[in-house]
C-alpha positions in Angstrom: 95.3 43.3 57.2 98.9 42.2 56.3 97.9 41.8 52.9 96.0 45.3 52.1 93.3 45.5 49.9 92.7 43.0 46.9 89.7 44.8 45.3 89.2 43.5 41.8 86.7 46.1 40.8 85.7 49.5 41.7 82.0 49.9 42.0 80.6 53.8 41.2 77.1 54.1 42.2 74.4 56.6 43.8 74.3 57.4 47.4 70.5 56.5 47.1 70.2 54.2 50.4 68.4 51.4 48.7 71.5 50.5 46.9 73.8 48.1 48.7 76.8 47.4 46.6 78.4 44.5 48.1 74.8 42.7 48.4 74.0 43.6 44.9 77.7 42.2 43.7 77.7 39.2 46.4 81.2 40.7 47.5 83.0 40.5 50.6 85.2 42.7 52.8 88.0 43.9 50.4 86.7 42.4 47.4 85.5 46.0 45.6 86.3 49.7 46.1 82.8 51.4 46.5 82.5 55.3 45.4 78.9 56.7 45.8 77.6 59.9 45.0 74.4 61.9 44.0 73.7 60.3 40.5 76.4 58.0 40.5 78.5 60.6 38.2 81.8 60.5 37.3 82.8 64.1 35.8 84.9 64.0 32.7 88.8 64.8 33.7 89.6 68.0 34.2 86.0 69.1 35.1 86.1 68.7 38.9 88.8 67.4 40.7 88.2 66.1 44.3 87.4 63.1 46.0 85.7 60.9 43.3 88.4 61.8 40.9 91.0 60.7 43.8 89.0 57.6 44.4 89.0 56.6 40.6 92.7 57.2 40.3 93.5 55.3 43.3 91.3 52.5 42.6 92.6 52.0 39.1 96.4 52.9 39.7 97.4 51.9 43.0 94.9 49.0 43.4 95.1 48.0 39.7 91.3 47.2 39.6 90.4 45.1 36.7 86.6 46.7 36.3 85.1 49.7 36.8 81.3 49.5 37.3 79.0 52.3 36.9 75.6 51.6 38.7 72.5 53.7 37.8 69.3 52.7 39.5 65.6 52.8 39.0 63.5 55.9 40.5 66.6 58.0 40.6 66.1 61.3 42.3 69.1 62.9 40.8 67.7 61.9 37.5 64.1 63.1 38.4 66.1 66.6 39.3 67.2 66.4 35.5 63.9 66.1 34.2 62.3 68.7 36.7 65.1 71.2 37.8 62.5 73.4 39.5 63.1 71.9 43.2 66.9 72.1 42.7 66.9 76.0 43.5 66.7 75.1 46.9 69.9 73.0 46.5 72.3 74.8 44.5 75.1 72.5 45.1 73.0 69.6 44.1 72.0 71.6 40.8 75.7 72.4 39.9 76.8 69.0 40.4 74.1 67.6 37.9 75.4 69.6 35.1 77.7 66.5 35.0 74.6 64.7 33.7 73.2 67.0 31.5 74.5 65.8 28.1 72.6 62.5 28.7 69.4 64.8 29.2 70.2 66.4 25.8 70.3 63.2 24.0 67.1 61.8 25.2 65.3 65.0 24.5 66.8 65.0 21.0 65.7 61.4 20.4 62.3 62.3 21.7 61.4 58.5 21.6 59.8 58.4 25.2 55.9 58.0 25.1 55.4 59.2 28.5 57.4 60.4 31.6 58.0 57.0 33.1 59.8 56.0 29.9 61.6 59.3 29.5 63.0 58.7 33.1 64.1 55.4 32.2 65.8 56.4 29.1 67.5 59.1 31.0 69.0 56.6 33.6 70.2 54.5 31.1 71.8 57.4 29.0 73.1 58.7 32.3 75.3 55.5 33.0 76.5 55.8 29.2 77.5 59.1 29.6 79.6 58.7 32.6 81.0 55.5 31.3 82.3 58.2 28.5 83.4 60.4 31.3 85.7 57.9 32.6 87.3 57.0 29.5 88.5 60.8 29.4 90.7 60.4 32.7 94.3 59.3 31.9 94.4 56.6 34.6 91.6 54.9 33.1 92.6 55.4 29.3 96.0 54.0 29.7 94.8 50.8 31.2 92.0 50.5 28.8 94.7 50.8 26.0 96.5 48.1 27.6 93.5 45.9 27.9 93.9 45.4 31.6 90.9 47.4 32.4 87.2 47.2 31.6 84.6 49.8 32.2 81.0 48.7 32.2 77.4 50.2 33.0 74.6 49.0 34.9 71.0 49.7 35.9 69.7 48.0 39.2 65.8 47.9 39.1 65.2 48.2 42.7 61.5 46.9 42.6 62.5 43.7 40.7 65.8 43.0 42.2 67.5 42.8 38.6 70.6 44.0 37.4 70.5 45.3 33.5 74.3 45.6 32.0 75.0 48.0 28.9 76.0 45.9 25.9 78.2 48.6 23.8 77.8 46.5 20.6 74.2 46.4 20.7 73.9 50.0 22.3 71.4 49.0 25.0 70.9 47.2 28.6 70.1 43.8 29.0 69.2 41.7 31.8 72.3 39.9 33.5 71.7 36.1 34.9 72.9 36.9 38.4 75.3 39.9 39.8 78.6 37.5 39.6 77.9 37.5 35.7 78.1 41.1 35.6 81.2 41.6 37.6 83.6 38.7 36.3 85.9 37.8 39.6 88.3 36.2 37.6 91.7 37.6 37.6 92.2 39.3 34.2 88.4 40.1 33.7 89.3 43.0 31.4 90.5 41.6 27.8 
């Protein structure tokens, strides 16, 4: 308590109750800041100012985390809602919130490479994580620290059934399995190079 928070990462993930960020990252109290919401969304700067924007800004500026992780997951109800928006008519707030992921849907539909519904869902889950990473980079607090080389933004997809984490490789532009969650979140100071 005397030393305050010493978090090294901001972990932005879905509100899905099957995701346990501390267990997934093997983190103890005070090691990560967790921000959860429907669909693991990080609206672009200026789109929606509110709690999520405040958490991102505080973690990056005040706590000076060295990494921001956007963690999506398999079987995501929010992403299913993008593919089949009809049930969202009874949830206007959720429908409005999911507009922050519509560009990911547009990309997947334009590519038209999914052979079936299951593959389309997986592509959209992945593309949503990539989109949210891009949204994070529009935020002044994030952009400034990225430019100084003291912050990294990464994307994960957690496979709930297999218990595996897949990490986005920006050079290859695809997700690959991490050996373990500690590989994915580098705990050493200065993880952002």
